[in-house]
N, C-alpha and C positions, 0 to 999 in steps of 0.2 A: 389572724384572729377574726372570728365571725360571730354574729349574733344568731341565735336560734329563736324563731318566732314561737310564742306561746299563745294558744287560743285564749280569748278574753274570758272564757268561762273557767279557766284553769289558773292555778298558782304554780309557780316554779320556785324551788329553793335549793340551795347548795347544802348538802348534808356532810358533816365531818364526823368521822368515826375516830374515837380516842380509846386508848387502853392504858392500863396500869398492869405491868407484869411482875412487879415485886411488891410484896407486902410492905406497906409503909411502916416506919418506926412508930412505936406506940407514942402517943402524944395526948395531953389532956384535952378533953372536950370543952370548948369554950362555954362559958355560962350564957344562958338565955332563959327568958321567962316563958319557956314553952316546954311541952312534954311530947314525947314520941310514943304513940299508943298503937300497939299491934292490932291489926284488924285480921283476925283469923279467918272468918268467912263473912266479909262485908255483904250487906244486901246490895243487889245490883243498883237499886235506886240511890242508896247512900254513896256508893262508889262513883256512879256517874255524876252525881251532884257535886262531889268534891273535885272530880276530874275536870268538870266544866268550870268550876270556880277558879281553879288553878290555871287551866290551860286555855280558856277562851281568849285571853289577850294575845295568845300566840298561835291561835287557830288549831289547837289540839282537837282532833275529832276522831281519831282512830277507834277509840273505845266507845264512842257515841254511835257509830254506824254498825257495830257488831250486833249480831243476834244475841238474845239473852243466853242461849246455850253456849255460844262461842265465848262470850265474856265470862260466864261462870266457869267454863273449863279452864280459863287462865287464872282468874282471881281466887278461885277456890282450890287450885292445885296446891298440895302441901309443899311443893318446891318453889312456890312464889310467895315471898314475904311482903306484905303490904302494911304500911304504917301511916297513920294520920298524925300530922303535927297539930297539937291543940294549944290554945292559949290558956291563961289562968282560969278563964271562965268555962273552959271545956269546949270552946268553939273550934271547929276544924279549920285550920288556916294553911295547911300544906299536905303534900303527898310524897311518900317515898315508896318505891316499889323495886324490890330486888328479885331477880329471876335466876334461880339455881337449877333450872331444868336441863342445862347443857354443861354439867360439870366436866372438867374442872373450871369452866368459865362461869362467871357471875355477871349478868347484865344489870346495870343500873337502868332499869326500864323506864321509870318515871321519877322525876325529881323536880319539885316545884313548890312555890308558895303563892298565896293569893297576893294581888297587887298591893294591898294595904300594908303588908309586912316586908315587901322586897326592898332592897337597898339599905337595910338597917343592920347588916351583919348576921342575920339569921341563917343565911345560906351557908356560911362557914360552919356554924353549929350543926346544921343538918348534914353537911358533907362529912364532918367528923363522925357523926352518928352512922352515916351510910357506910363509911370505910370500916368502922369498927364492927358493924354487923355483916358486911359482905365478905370480909377476909376470914372465912372459916378455914379449918385446917385442910380441907380438900379443895380449896380454891387456889388456882395459880394465875388467874387472869381476871381482872375487873374491867369491864368495858362499858362504854356509853356512846351515844351519838347525839349530836345537836345539829341544828340547822339555822340558816339565816333568818328564819321566821321567829326563832326564840329571841329572848331579850338580847340587846346588843352587847352585853357583858358576858353572856353565857359561855362562849368558846374560851375566852381568856380566863374565866373562873375555873373551868375544868382543867386547863393547862396549869394554872397556879395551884390547883388541888393535887397535882401530881400525875395527871393523865397526859399521854403523848398521842398526838394525832398520827394516824397511819393510813387513812384512806378518805377520799372525797368523791361524792357522787352528786348528780343533779336529779332531783325528784320533781315530777309534775303530778298534779292531782286536781280533780274538779273542786272548785271553791266550795267549801262546806256551807258558806253563808248563802250561796245561790241554791243549794240543795235543801236548805231549811234545817240543817243540823246545828247551826249556830246562828245567832241573830245577825242581821245585816250590819249592825253597829259594832260587832266584834272586831277587834284588831284594826282600828281605824288607820293605823300606820301602814297597812297593806291595802292599796287601792282596790276597790270593788269595781271591776270593769264590765262584767257581764250583765 
């Protein structure tokens, strides 16, 4: 067993890939005081704002570093379904993104809630919604990946939701806080070394 050094300007994380190869049995969607609102062609600013609000605690940055053209090509693609979770006042508090571009696979591309509503059972409601929307008649596999930067319960949540782990990788990348894509205060649980 050995340790692999990581440059102080970089972050290292273990990524776990999970999949669901059988359509889950129909089940009632748990009650929640939220709505799932389809975003057919979200503005880039609105999308990035919600992406940042949901993902900043976990150092989500991939969509923040994309050019406008690259981001629009994904989020405006008719085979990518984006939903905002809204509270009763219509405030966006979560993001669900399903990618059908590589059928018969559907990727659960982004799944998350703002910190103010996590840990209250809303994730179960959102996952029930995600599975109901993802398993179209032409889908034979739903997959997702999570990493050790995500919330500490994320991997267990996906497994309890019916996903099976099938691959693990180590990913390294430049710390987005040092590059200015996220504030230096983001994700204080991940030490800023550079």
